[in-house]
N, CA, C and O atoms as a printed pandas DataFrame, in Angstrom:
     atom_number atom_name residue_name chain_id  residue_number  x_coord  y_coord  z_coord
0              1         N          MET        A               1    5.844  -13.785   10.885
1              2        CA          MET        A               1    5.546  -12.366   10.931
2              3         C          MET        A               1    5.419  -11.950   12.397
3              4         O          MET        A               1    4.633  -12.508   13.163
4              5         N          GLN        A               2    6.201  -10.979   12.743
5              6        CA          GLN        A               2    6.284  -10.553   14.139
6              7         C          GLN        A               2    5.023   -9.826   14.630
7              8         O          GLN        A               2    4.675   -9.934   15.806
8              9         N          PHE        A               3    4.348   -9.102   13.762
9             10        CA          PHE        A               3    3.188   -8.333   14.200
10            11         C          PHE        A               3    2.088   -9.210   14.763
11            12         O          PHE        A               3    1.313   -8.759   15.606
12            13         N          GLU        A               4    2.002  -10.459   14.313
13            14        CA          GLU        A               4    0.950  -11.365   14.778
14            15         C          GLU        A               4    1.082  -11.705   16.257
15            16         O          GLU        A               4    0.128  -12.187   16.868
16            17         N          LYS        A               5    2.239  -11.463   16.831
17            18        CA          LYS        A               5    2.478  -11.738   18.244
18            19         C          LYS        A               5    2.114  -10.550   19.133
19            20         O          LYS        A               5    2.045  -10.691   20.354
20            21         N          LEU        A               6    1.882   -9.396   18.542
21            22        CA          LEU        A               6    1.621   -8.180   19.310
22            23         C          LEU        A               6    0.179   -8.134   19.821
23            24         O          LEU        A               6   -0.767   -8.317   19.056
24            25         N          ASP        A               7    0.030   -7.889   21.113
25            26        CA          ASP        A               7   -1.309   -7.760   21.687
26            27         C          ASP        A               7   -2.078   -6.604   21.055
27            28         O          ASP        A               7   -3.288   -6.702   20.851
28            29         N          VAL        A               8   -1.385   -5.514   20.747
29            30        CA          VAL        A               8   -2.052   -4.359   20.159
30            31         C          VAL        A               8   -2.627   -4.716   18.787
31            32         O          VAL        A               8   -3.724   -4.273   18.447
32            33         N          TRP        A               9   -1.911   -5.502   18.004
33            34        CA          TRP        A               9   -2.426   -5.914   16.693
34            35         C          TRP        A               9   -3.634   -6.829   16.868
35            36         O          TRP        A               9   -4.618   -6.706   16.139
36            37         N          LYS        A              10   -3.565   -7.742   17.829
37            38        CA          LYS        A              10   -4.692   -8.651   18.093
38            39         C          LYS        A              10   -5.932   -7.876   18.521
39            40         O          LYS        A              10   -7.034   -8.134   18.037
40            41         N          ARG        A              11   -5.747   -6.930   19.427
41            42        CA          ARG        A              11   -6.893   -6.138   19.900
42            43         C          ARG        A              11   -7.452   -5.265   18.792
43            44         O          ARG        A              11   -8.669   -5.135   18.657
44            45         N          ALA        A              12   -6.576   -4.665   17.997
45            46        CA          ALA        A              12   -7.034   -3.821   16.890
46            47         C          ALA        A              12   -7.796   -4.651   15.856
47            48         O          ALA        A              12   -8.792   -4.190   15.298
48            49         N          SER        A              13   -7.332   -5.861   15.605
49            50        CA          SER        A              13   -8.025   -6.745   14.658
50            51         C          SER        A              13   -9.404   -7.134   15.189
51            52         O          SER        A              13  -10.382   -7.156   14.442
52            53         N          ARG        A              14   -9.470   -7.438   16.469
53            54        CA          ARG        A              14  -10.749   -7.782   17.101
54            55         C          ARG        A              14  -11.699   -6.587   17.050
55            56         O          ARG        A              14  -12.893   -6.740   16.793
56            57         N          LEU        A              15  -11.154   -5.397   17.299
57            58        CA          LEU        A              15  -11.966   -4.178   17.232
58            59         C          LEU        A              15  -12.544   -3.994   15.832
59            60         O          LEU        A              15  -13.719   -3.657   15.686
60            61         N          ALA        A              16  -11.736   -4.210   14.814
61            62        CA          ALA        A              16  -12.219   -4.083   13.433
62            63         C          ALA        A              16  -13.359   -5.068   13.172
63            64         O          ALA        A              16  -14.353   -4.716   12.537
64            65         N          CYS        A              17  -13.216   -6.284   13.658
65            66        CA          CYS        A              17  -14.291   -7.283   13.491
66            67         C          CYS        A              17  -15.562   -6.833   14.208
67            68         O          CYS        A              17  -16.664   -6.987   13.682
68            69         N          ASP        A              18  -15.403   -6.276   15.411
69            70        CA          ASP        A              18  -16.568   -5.783   16.156
70            71         C          ASP        A              18  -17.263   -4.651   15.408
71            72         O          ASP        A              18  -18.491   -4.566   15.404
72            73         N          ILE        A              19  -16.481   -3.788   14.780
73            74        CA          ILE        A              19  -17.062   -2.683   14.014
74            75         C          ILE        A              19  -17.879   -3.235   12.841
75            76         O          ILE        A              19  -18.977   -2.749   12.571
76            77         N          TYR        A              20  -17.354   -4.235   12.152
77            78        CA          TYR        A              20  -18.111   -4.859   11.067
78            79         C          TYR        A              20  -19.425   -5.433   11.575
79            80         O          TYR        A              20  -20.460   -5.279   10.927
80            81         N          LYS        A              21  -19.395   -6.087   12.715
81            82        CA          LYS        A              21  -20.611   -6.678   13.277
82            83         C          LYS        A              21  -21.634   -5.613   13.642
83            84         O          LYS        A              21  -22.828   -5.780   13.391
84            85         N          VAL        A              22  -21.170   -4.520   14.232
85            86        CA          VAL        A              22  -22.067   -3.449   14.659
86            87         C          VAL        A              22  -22.699   -2.743   13.464
87            88         O          VAL        A              22  -23.842   -2.294   13.548
88            89         N          THR        A              23  -21.986   -2.639   12.374
89            90        CA          THR        A              23  -22.489   -1.895   11.213
90            91         C          THR        A              23  -23.075   -2.783   10.117
91            92         O          THR        A              23  -23.440   -2.279    9.055
92            93         N          LYS        A              24  -23.171   -4.081   10.349
93            94        CA          LYS        A              24  -23.607   -4.986    9.271
94            95         C          LYS        A              24  -24.995   -4.657    8.732
95            96         O          LYS        A              24  -25.267   -4.899    7.556
96            97         N          ASP        A              25  -25.871   -4.117    9.561
97            98        CA          ASP        A              25  -27.215   -3.795    9.098
98            99         C          ASP        A              25  -27.402   -2.321    8.740
99           100         O          ASP        A              25  -28.508   -1.899    8.404
100          101         N          CYS        A              26  -26.332   -1.546    8.810
101          102        CA          CYS        A              26  -26.412   -0.119    8.499
102          103         C          CYS        A              26  -26.666    0.065    7.003
103          104         O          CYS        A              26  -25.945   -0.475    6.165
104          105         N          LYS        A              27  -27.690    0.827    6.693
105          106        CA          LYS        A              27  -28.054    1.062    5.286
106          107         C          LYS        A              27  -27.376    2.298    4.700
107          108         O          LYS        A              27  -27.423    2.527    3.491
108          109         N          ASP        A              28  -26.745    3.092    5.564
109          110        CA          ASP        A              28  -26.001    4.242    5.064
110          111         C          ASP        A              28  -24.611    3.739    4.688
111          112         O          ASP        A              28  -23.712    3.672    5.526
112          113         N          TYR        A              29  -24.455    3.390    3.429
113          114        CA          TYR        A              29  -23.228    2.736    2.985
114          115         C          TYR        A              29  -22.009    3.650    3.025
115          116         O          TYR        A              29  -20.885    3.167    3.159
116          117         N          GLY        A              30  -22.209    4.944    2.914
117          118        CA          GLY        A              30  -21.098    5.878    3.035
118          119         C          GLY        A              30  -20.524    5.849    4.445
119          120         O          GLY        A              30  -19.310    5.763    4.631
120          121         N          PHE        A              31  -21.411    5.921    5.437
121          122        CA          PHE        A              31  -20.967    5.863    6.828
122          123         C          PHE        A              31  -20.336    4.501    7.128
123          124         O          PHE        A              31  -19.257    4.413    7.716
124          125         N          LYS        A              32  -21.022    3.464    6.719
125          126        CA          LYS        A              32  -20.538    2.107    6.980
126          127         C          LYS        A              32  -19.145    1.900    6.373
127          128         O          LYS        A              32  -18.259    1.341    7.019
128          129         N          ASP        A              33  -18.962    2.345    5.150
129          130        CA          ASP        A              33  -17.671    2.204    4.476
130          131         C          ASP        A              33  -16.586    2.976    5.210
131          132         O          ASP        A              33  -15.484    2.466    5.412
132          133         N          GLN        A              34  -16.892    4.199    5.608
133          134        CA          GLN        A              34  -15.897    5.043    6.273
134          135         C          GLN        A              34  -15.480    4.471    7.622
135          136         O          GLN        A              34  -14.290    4.428    7.933
136          137         N          VAL        A              35  -16.438    4.035    8.420
137          138        CA          VAL        A              35  -16.127    3.534    9.759
138          139         C          VAL        A              35  -15.393    2.190    9.688
139          140         O          VAL        A              35  -14.491    1.937   10.487
140          141         N          THR        A              36  -15.766    1.341    8.752
141          142        CA          THR        A              36  -15.064    0.061    8.638
142          143         C          THR        A              36  -13.653    0.256    8.077
143          144         O          THR        A              36  -12.723   -0.446    8.474
144          145         N          ARG        A              37  -13.497    1.200    7.164
145          146        CA          ARG        A              37  -12.158    1.474    6.620
146          147         C          ARG        A              37  -11.205    1.978    7.710
147          148         O          ARG        A              37  -10.056    1.543    7.786
148          149         N          SER        A              38  -11.681    2.882    8.537
149          150        CA          SER        A              38  -10.796    3.388    9.585
150          151         C          SER        A              38  -10.475    2.286   10.591
151          152         O          SER        A              38   -9.352    2.216   11.091
152          153         N          ALA        A              39  -11.439    1.432   10.891
153          154        CA          ALA        A              39  -11.201    0.332   11.833
154          155         C          ALA        A              39  -10.189   -0.674   11.273
155          156         O          ALA        A              39   -9.287   -1.112   11.988
156          157         N          VAL        A              40  -10.336   -1.033   10.019
157          158        CA          VAL        A              40   -9.420   -1.990    9.389
158          159         C          VAL        A              40   -8.028   -1.378    9.219
159          160         O          VAL        A              40   -7.027   -2.094    9.232
160          161         N          SER        A              41   -7.967   -0.078    9.065
161          162        CA          SER        A              41   -6.697    0.603    8.873
162          163         C          SER        A              41   -5.780    0.489   10.094
163          164         O          SER        A              41   -4.558    0.509    9.949
164          165         N          ILE        A              42   -6.348    0.370   11.279
165          166        CA          ILE        A              42   -5.524    0.317   12.491
166          167         C          ILE        A              42   -4.623   -0.917   12.497
167          168         O          ILE        A              42   -3.401   -0.770   12.517
168          169         N          PRO        A              43   -5.187   -2.137   12.481
169          170        CA          PRO        A              43   -4.292   -3.305   12.489
170          171         C          PRO        A              43   -3.483   -3.430   11.204
171          172         O          PRO        A              43   -2.364   -3.943   11.226
172          173         N          SER        A              44   -4.031   -2.971   10.097
173          174        CA          SER        A              44   -3.300   -3.050    8.830
174          175         C          SER        A              44   -2.035   -2.209    8.869
175          176         O          SER        A              44   -0.980   -2.654    8.418
176          177         N          ASN        A              45   -2.129   -0.999    9.403
177          178        CA          ASN        A              45   -0.951   -0.145    9.488
178          179         C          ASN        A              45    0.039   -0.631   10.540
179          180         O          ASN        A              45    1.246   -0.454   10.379
180          181         N          ILE        A              46   -0.455   -1.237   11.609
181          182        CA          ILE        A              46    0.459   -1.841   12.577
182          183         C          ILE        A              46    1.260   -2.936   11.879
183          184         O          ILE        A              46    2.484   -2.992   11.998
184          185         N          ALA        A              47    0.567   -3.797   11.157
185          186        CA          ALA        A              47    1.240   -4.894   10.454
186          187         C          ALA        A              47    2.232   -4.355    9.431
187          188         O          ALA        A              47    3.370   -4.819    9.362
188          189         N          GLU        A              48    1.803   -3.378    8.638
189          190        CA          GLU        A              48    2.693   -2.846    7.614
190          191         C          GLU        A              48    3.924   -2.185    8.238
191          192         O          GLU        A              48    5.039   -2.346    7.742
192          193         N          GLY        A              49    3.719   -1.453    9.310
193          194        CA          GLY        A              49    4.844   -0.820    9.980
194          195         C          GLY        A              49    5.840   -1.820   10.519
195          196         O          GLY        A              49    7.050   -1.627   10.398
196          197         N          MET        A              50    5.343   -2.882   11.110
197          198        CA          MET        A              50    6.231   -3.877   11.705
198          199         C          MET        A              50    6.991   -4.665   10.645
199          200         O          MET        A              50    8.021   -5.270   10.943
200          201         N          GLU        A              51    6.503   -4.664    9.433
201          202        CA          GLU        A              51    7.178   -5.374    8.345
202          203         C          GLU        A              51    8.133   -4.485    7.558
203          204         O          GLU        A              51    8.808   -4.959    6.645
204          205         N          ARG        A              52    8.196   -3.208    7.900
205          206        CA          ARG        A              52    9.097   -2.285    7.212
206          207         C          ARG        A              52   10.531   -2.484    7.678
207          208         O          ARG        A              52   10.779   -2.991    8.771
208          209         N          GLU        A              53   11.463   -2.080    6.839
209          210        CA          GLU        A              53   12.878   -2.291    7.113
210          211         C          GLU        A              53   13.503   -1.228    8.006
211          212         O          GLU        A              53   14.415   -1.529    8.776
212          213         N          THR        A              54   13.029    0.006    7.917
213          214        CA          THR        A              54   13.682    1.070    8.672
214          215         C          THR        A              54   12.831    1.510    9.854
215          216         O          THR        A              54   11.610    1.354    9.852
216          217         N          SER        A              55   13.489    2.054   10.850
217          218        CA          SER        A              55   12.800    2.554   12.037
218          219         C          SER        A              55   11.842    3.684   11.693
219          220         O          SER        A              55   10.736    3.755   12.229
220          221         N          ASN        A              56   12.270    4.567   10.795
221          222        CA          ASN        A              56   11.394    5.673   10.410
222          223         C          ASN        A              56   10.124    5.178    9.720
223          224         O          ASN        A              56    9.032    5.676    9.991
224          225         N          ASP        A              57   10.270    4.199    8.829
225          226        CA          ASP        A              57    9.091    3.646    8.156
226          227         C          ASP        A              57    8.175    2.965    9.166
227          228         O          ASP        A              57    6.957    3.137    9.122
228          229         N          GLU        A              58    8.758    2.199   10.066
229          230        CA          GLU        A              58    7.953    1.517   11.078
230          231         C          GLU        A              58    7.165    2.531   11.901
231          232         O          GLU        A              58    5.956    2.387   12.080
232          233         N          SER        A              59    7.846    3.547   12.396
233          234        CA          SER        A              59    7.188    4.567   13.205
234          235         C          SER        A              59    6.103    5.298   12.418
235          236         O          SER        A              59    5.024    5.573   12.942
236          237         N          ARG        A              60    6.395    5.606   11.174
237          238        CA          ARG        A              60    5.428    6.329   10.342
238          239         C          ARG        A              60    4.116    5.545   10.230
239          240         O          ARG        A              60    3.041    6.128   10.370
240          241         N          PHE        A              61    4.188    4.244    9.981
241          242        CA          PHE        A              61    2.966    3.447    9.854
242          243         C          PHE        A              61    2.268    3.262   11.196
243          244         O          PHE        A              61    1.043    3.162   11.250
244          245         N          LEU        A              62    3.034    3.215   12.269
245          246        CA          LEU        A              62    2.412    3.153   13.592
246          247         C          LEU        A              62    1.664    4.452   13.885
247          248         O          LEU        A              62    0.596    4.435   14.497
248          249         N          TYR        A              63    2.228    5.572   13.447
249          250        CA          TYR        A              63    1.512    6.846   13.589
250          251         C          TYR        A              63    0.230    6.839   12.746
251          252         O          TYR        A              63   -0.794    7.366   13.180
252          253         N          TYR        A              64    0.275    6.253   11.557
253          254        CA          TYR        A              64   -0.946    6.139   10.747
254          255         C          TYR        A              64   -2.000    5.334   11.490
255          256         O          TYR        A              64   -3.178    5.688   11.484
256          257         N          ALA        A              65   -1.574    4.250   12.131
257          258        CA          ALA        A              65   -2.510    3.416   12.898
258          259         C          ALA        A              65   -3.145    4.229   14.021
259          260         O          ALA        A              65   -4.351    4.147   14.253
260          261         N          LYS        A              66   -2.329    5.006   14.707
261          262        CA          LYS        A              66   -2.833    5.834   15.804
262          263         C          LYS        A              66   -3.814    6.884   15.271
263          264         O          LYS        A              66   -4.844    7.151   15.890
264          265         N          GLY        A              67   -3.489    7.466   14.139
265          266        CA          GLY        A              67   -4.400    8.433   13.523
266          267         C          GLY        A              67   -5.724    7.805   13.121
267          268         O          GLY        A              67   -6.780    8.420   13.272
268          269         N          SER        A              68   -5.670    6.587   12.614
269          270        CA          SER        A              68   -6.896    5.876   12.235
270          271         C          SER        A              68   -7.753    5.581   13.455
271          272         O          SER        A              68   -8.981    5.575   13.365
272          273         N          ALA        A              69   -7.117    5.338   14.591
273          274        CA          ALA        A              69   -7.875    5.116   15.821
274          275         C          ALA        A              69   -8.636    6.389   16.207
275          276         O          ALA        A              69   -9.790    6.322   16.630
276          277         N          GLY        A              70   -7.991    7.535   16.059
277          278        CA          GLY        A              70   -8.676    8.799   16.321
278          279         C          GLY        A              70   -9.833    9.028   15.368
279          280         O          GLY        A              70  -10.897    9.504   15.764
280          281         N          GLU        A              71   -9.615    8.688   14.121
281          282        CA          GLU        A              71  -10.681    8.794   13.117
282          283         C          GLU        A              71  -11.855    7.893   13.493
283          284         O          GLU        A              71  -13.012    8.301   13.398
284          285         N          LEU        A              72  -11.552    6.674   13.916
285          286        CA          LEU        A              72  -12.606    5.730   14.303
286          287         C          LEU        A              72  -13.397    6.248   15.498
287          288         O          LEU        A              72  -14.625    6.171   15.505
288          289         N          VAL        A              73  -12.714    6.770   16.499
289          290        CA          VAL        A              73  -13.412    7.310   17.674
290          291         C          VAL        A              73  -14.384    8.412   17.249
291          292         O          VAL        A              73  -15.526    8.449   17.706
292          293         N          THR        A              74  -13.928    9.298   16.383
293          294        CA          THR        A              74  -14.791   10.375   15.887
294          295         C          THR        A              74  -16.025    9.817   15.188
295          296         O          THR        A              74  -17.143   10.268   15.437
296          297         N          GLN        A              75  -15.822    8.848   14.322
297          298        CA          GLN        A              75  -16.938    8.258   13.579
298          299         C          GLN        A              75  -17.912    7.524   14.500
299          300         O          GLN        A              75  -19.121    7.534   14.267
300          301         N          LEU        A              76  -17.385    6.890   15.542
301          302        CA          LEU        A              76  -18.256    6.213   16.503
302          303         C          LEU        A              76  -19.124    7.213   17.261
303          304         O          LEU        A              76  -20.314    6.974   17.466
304          305         N          TYR        A              77  -18.534    8.332   17.676
305          306        CA          TYR        A              77  -19.337    9.369   18.330
306          307         C          TYR        A              77  -20.452    9.858   17.410
307          308         O          TYR        A              77  -21.595   10.028   17.836
308          309         N          ILE        A              78  -20.108   10.077   16.159
309          310        CA          ILE        A              78  -21.115   10.529   15.197
310          311         C          ILE        A              78  -22.178    9.448   15.006
311          312         O          ILE        A              78  -23.372    9.747   14.995
312          313         N          GLY        A              79  -21.752    8.203   14.858
313          314        CA          GLY        A              79  -22.695    7.102   14.691
314          315         C          GLY        A              79  -23.663    6.975   15.844
315          316         O          GLY        A              79  -24.841    6.677   15.642
316          317         N          ILE        A              80  -23.176    7.199   17.052
317          318        CA          ILE        A              80  -24.054    7.177   18.231
318          319         C          ILE        A              80  -25.045    8.326   18.154
319          320         O          ILE        A              80  -26.247    8.142   18.349
320          321         N          GLU        A              81  -24.529    9.510   17.868
321          322        CA          GLU        A              81  -25.365   10.720   17.855
322          323         C          GLU        A              81  -26.484   10.648   16.816
323          324         O          GLU        A              81  -27.591   11.126   17.066
324          325         N          ILE        A              82  -26.208   10.062   15.669
325          326        CA          ILE        A              82  -27.236   10.010   14.615
326          327         C          ILE        A              82  -28.062    8.726   14.663
327          328         O          ILE        A              82  -28.924    8.503   13.813
328          329         N          GLY        A              83  -27.796    7.886   15.659
329          330        CA          GLY        A              83  -28.623    6.706   15.878
330          331         C          GLY        A              83  -28.230    5.477   15.076
331          332         O          GLY        A              83  -28.994    4.513   15.021
332          333         N          PHE        A              84  -27.067    5.486   14.457
333          334        CA          PHE        A              84  -26.617    4.315   13.707
334          335         C          PHE        A              84  -26.021    3.247   14.619
335          336         O          PHE        A              84  -26.024    2.062   14.285
336          337         N          ILE        A              85  -25.513    3.673   15.771
337          338        CA          ILE        A              85  -24.855    2.760   16.707
338          339         C          ILE        A              85  -25.490    2.949   18.074
339          340         O          ILE        A              85  -25.619    4.076   18.554
340          341         N          GLU        A              86  -25.884    1.850   18.702
341          342        CA          GLU        A              86  -26.474    1.887   20.040
342          343         C          GLU        A              86  -25.459    2.479   21.011
343          344         O          GLU        A              86  -24.289    2.095   21.005
344          345         N          LYS        A              87  -25.909    3.415   21.844
345          346        CA          LYS        A              87  -25.015    4.221   22.670
346          347         C          LYS        A              87  -24.108    3.381   23.576
347          348         O          LYS        A              87  -22.894    3.585   23.579
348          349         N          GLU        A              88  -24.654    2.469   24.321
349          350        CA          GLU        A              88  -23.844    1.698   25.269
350          351         C          GLU        A              88  -22.761    0.893   24.552
351          352         O          GLU        A              88  -21.609    0.860   24.985
352          353         N          HIS        A              89  -23.140    0.256   23.471
353          354        CA          HIS        A              89  -22.163   -0.523   22.704
354          355         C          HIS        A              89  -21.127    0.396   22.054
355          356         O          HIS        A              89  -19.935    0.087   22.039
356          357         N          GLY        A              90  -21.585    1.511   21.526
357          358        CA          GLY        A              90  -20.686    2.469   20.897
358          359         C          GLY        A              90  -19.655    3.019   21.865
359          360         O          GLY        A              90  -18.489    3.186   21.508
360          361         N          LEU        A              91  -20.081    3.301   23.090
361          362        CA          LEU        A              91  -19.142    3.816   24.090
362          363         C          LEU        A              91  -18.104    2.770   24.474
363          364         O          LEU        A              91  -16.959    3.116   24.767
364          365         N          LYS        A              92  -18.484    1.508   24.477
365          366        CA          LYS        A              92  -17.507    0.437   24.727
366          367         C          LYS        A              92  -16.490    0.365   23.592
367          368         O          LYS        A              92  -15.297    0.175   23.832
368          369         N          LEU        A              93  -16.961    0.515   22.367
369          370        CA          LEU        A              93  -16.056    0.506   21.219
370          371         C          LEU        A              93  -15.120    1.711   21.249
371          372         O          LEU        A              93  -13.941    1.593   20.913
372          373         N          ILE        A              94  -15.636    2.855   21.646
373          374        CA          ILE        A              94  -14.802    4.054   21.770
374          375         C          ILE        A              94  -13.713    3.828   22.807
375          376         O          ILE        A              94  -12.551    4.170   22.584
376          377         N          SER        A              95  -14.089    3.256   23.929
377          378        CA          SER        A              95  -13.114    2.969   24.981
378          379         C          SER        A              95  -12.019    2.028   24.475
379          380         O          SER        A              95  -10.836    2.239   24.745
380          381         N          GLU        A              96  -12.415    1.007   23.752
381          382        CA          GLU        A              96  -11.436    0.058   23.210
382          383         C          GLU        A              96  -10.537    0.735   22.181
383          384         O          GLU        A              96   -9.328    0.505   22.172
384          385         N          ALA        A              97  -11.112    1.565   21.319
385          386        CA          ALA        A              97  -10.304    2.271   20.318
386          387         C          ALA        A              97   -9.290    3.192   20.988
387          388         O          ALA        A              97   -8.153    3.298   20.528
388          389         N          LYS        A              98   -9.688    3.853   22.061
389          390        CA          LYS        A              98   -8.764    4.723   22.788
390          391         C          LYS        A              98   -7.653    3.911   23.454
391          392         O          LYS        A              98   -6.501    4.343   23.484
392          393         N          GLU        A              99   -7.991    2.747   23.983
393          394        CA          GLU        A              99   -6.969    1.891   24.589
394          395         C          GLU        A              99   -5.986    1.387   23.537
395          396         O          GLU        A              99   -4.780    1.343   23.780
396          397         N          VAL        A             100   -6.496    1.010   22.381
397          398        CA          VAL        A             100   -5.624    0.571   21.286
398          399         C          VAL        A             100   -4.707    1.716   20.870
399          400         O          VAL        A             100   -3.515    1.504   20.647
400          401         N          ALA        A             101   -5.251    2.925   20.763
401          402        CA          ALA        A             101   -4.430    4.090   20.394
402          403         C          ALA        A             101   -3.315    4.310   21.417
403          404         O          ALA        A             101   -2.183    4.616   21.044
404          405         N          ALA        A             102   -3.629    4.156   22.691
405          406        CA          ALA        A             102   -2.619    4.319   23.735
406          407         C          ALA        A             102   -1.553    3.229   23.628
407          408         O          ALA        A             102   -0.370    3.488   23.852
408          409         N          MET        A             103   -1.969    2.022   23.289
409          410        CA          MET        A             103   -1.009    0.930   23.114
410          411         C          MET        A             103   -0.092    1.200   21.917
411          412         O          MET        A             103    1.108    0.933   21.980
412          413         N          VAL        A             104   -0.649    1.720   20.846
413          414        CA          VAL        A             104    0.159    2.055   19.672
414          415         C          VAL        A             104    1.158    3.150   20.037
415          416         O          VAL        A             104    2.326    3.079   19.657
416          417         N          ALA        A             105    0.698    4.165   20.774
417          418        CA          ALA        A             105    1.594    5.251   21.189
418          419         C          ALA        A             105    2.745    4.706   22.040
419          420         O          ALA        A             105    3.892    5.123   21.880
420          421         N          ALA        A             106    2.431    3.778   22.940
421          422        CA          ALA        A             106    3.477    3.185   23.777
422          423         C          ALA        A             106    4.445    2.361   22.931
423          424         O          ALA        A             106    5.647    2.349   23.196
424          425         N          LEU        A             107    3.929    1.680   21.925
425          426        CA          LEU        A             107    4.774    0.893   21.032
426          427         C          LEU        A             107    5.726    1.795   20.255
427          428         O          LEU        A             107    6.907    1.483   20.103
428          429         N          ILE        A             108    5.207    2.900   19.771
429          430        CA          ILE        A             108    6.045    3.859   19.053
430          431         C          ILE        A             108    7.183    4.323   19.961
431          432         O          ILE        A             108    8.353    4.302   19.576
432          433         N          LYS        A             109    6.826    4.732   21.141
433          434        CA          LYS        A             109    7.824    5.273   22.071
434          435         C          LYS        A             109    8.837    4.208   22.488
435          436         O          LYS        A             109   10.038    4.471   22.534
436          437         N          ARG        A             110    8.350    3.018   22.788
437          438        CA          ARG        A             110    9.225    1.956   23.272
438          439         C          ARG        A             110   10.143    1.414   22.198
439          440         O          ARG        A             110   11.311    1.138   22.473
440          441         N          ARG        A             111    9.651    1.256   20.989
441          442        CA          ARG        A             111   10.414    0.575   19.951
442          443         C          ARG        A             111   11.311    1.483   19.137
443          444         O          ARG        A             111   12.447    1.123   18.830
444          445         N          LYS        A             112   10.818    2.645   18.789
445          446        CA          LYS        A             112   11.570    3.423   17.802
446          447         C          LYS        A             112   11.700    4.895   18.125
447          448         O          LYS        A             112   12.381    5.604   17.384
448          449         N          GLY        A             113   11.112    5.381   19.145
449          450        CA          GLY        A             113   11.144    6.821   19.387
450          451         C          GLY        A             113   10.170    7.522   18.468
451          452         O          GLY        A             113    9.239    6.906   17.950
452          453         N          PHE        A             114   10.376    8.766   18.272
453          454        CA          PHE        A             114    9.457    9.551   17.451
454          455         C          PHE        A             114    9.996    9.722   16.047
455          456         O          PHE        A             114   11.209    9.767   15.838
456          457         N          VAL        A             115    9.093    9.817   15.086
457          458        CA          VAL        A             115    9.489   10.118   13.718
458          459         C          VAL        A             115    9.982   11.549   13.718
459          460         O          VAL        A             115    9.273   12.467   14.129
460          461         N          LYS        A             116   11.153   11.720   13.273
461          462        CA          LYS        A             116   11.739   13.055   13.256
462          463         C          LYS        A             116   11.546   13.664   11.874
463          464         O          LYS        A             116   12.060   13.168   10.872
464          465         N          GLU        A             117   10.804   14.735   11.856
465          466        CA          GLU        A             117   10.604   15.458   10.607
466          467         C          GLU        A             117   11.807   16.360   10.401
467          468         O          GLU        A             117   12.369   16.883   11.363
468          469         N          GLN        A             118   12.199   16.540    9.163
469          470        CA          GLN        A             118   13.313   17.429    8.872
470          471         C          GLN        A             118   12.932   18.860    9.204
471          472         O          GLN        A             118   11.831   19.319    8.899
472          473         N          GLU        A             119   13.863   19.549    9.831
473          474        CA          GLU        A             119   13.642   20.962   10.121
474          475         C          GLU        A             119   13.699   21.740    8.820
475          476         O          GLU        A             119   14.526   21.446    7.957
476          477         N          PRO        A             120   12.826   22.733    8.668
477          478        CA          PRO        A             120   12.891   23.552    7.453
478          479         C          PRO        A             120   14.198   24.328    7.424
479          480         O          PRO        A             120   14.705   24.762    8.458
480          481         N          SER        A             121   14.719   24.491    6.250
481          482        CA          SER        A             121   15.965   25.218    6.088
482          483         C          SER        A             121   15.642   26.614    5.583
483          484         O          SER        A             121   15.048   26.775    4.517
484          485         N          TYR        A             122   16.029   27.610    6.343
485          486        CA          TYR        A             122   15.799   28.995    5.936
486          487         C          TYR        A             122   17.142   29.641    5.661
487          488         O          TYR        A             122   18.006   29.724    6.534
488          489         N          ASP        A             123   17.296   30.093    4.442
489          490        CA          ASP        A             123   18.540   30.751    4.056
490          491         C          ASP        A             123   18.313   32.254    4.142
491          492         O          ASP        A             123   17.756   32.870    3.233
492          493         N          ILE        A             124   18.759   32.829    5.258
493          494        CA          ILE        A             124   18.538   34.251    5.513
494          495         C          ILE        A             124   19.299   35.116    4.505
495          496         O          ILE        A             124   18.833   36.194    4.137
496          497         N          ALA        A             125   20.439   34.658    4.070
497          498        CA          ALA        A             125   21.270   35.448    3.157
498          499         C          ALA        A             125   20.581   35.701    1.827
499          500         O          ALA        A             125   20.843   36.719    1.185
500          501         N          SER        A             126   19.709   34.804    1.399
501          502        CA          SER        A             126   19.096   34.966    0.079
502          503         C          SER        A             126   17.828   35.826    0.136
503          504         O          SER        A             126   17.203   36.057   -0.900
504          505         N          SER        A             127   17.444   36.294    1.299
505          506        CA          SER        A             127   16.217   37.096    1.419
506          507         C          SER        A             127   16.406   38.491    0.920
507          508         O          SER        A             127   15.470   39.291    0.952
């Protein structure tokens, strides 16, 4: 499996493990579930994208990974603000999540370009 060789996948996987460690004692199970899901989603979507057959599918899952990184950063800020995550540690995790997101963005650009959405078709004659 090619994704296992990617530094971005390794870092994202390590980040997910760190998130589990930081939230292991959190009693707010809704928050804990949401933050761990977004963290696990990053390396999972990288792996799924790299195993897809088409460039569009690969890029689409890499975009999902990047989106999950943004979701994780948001949840970490909230966790810090409400006292679930110690500020200094949380800011380090935010920094790592942002670096992983930048690595995913570079991977998208370098490997496959951008996912091209179909342009809407407007038939002026039928109006």
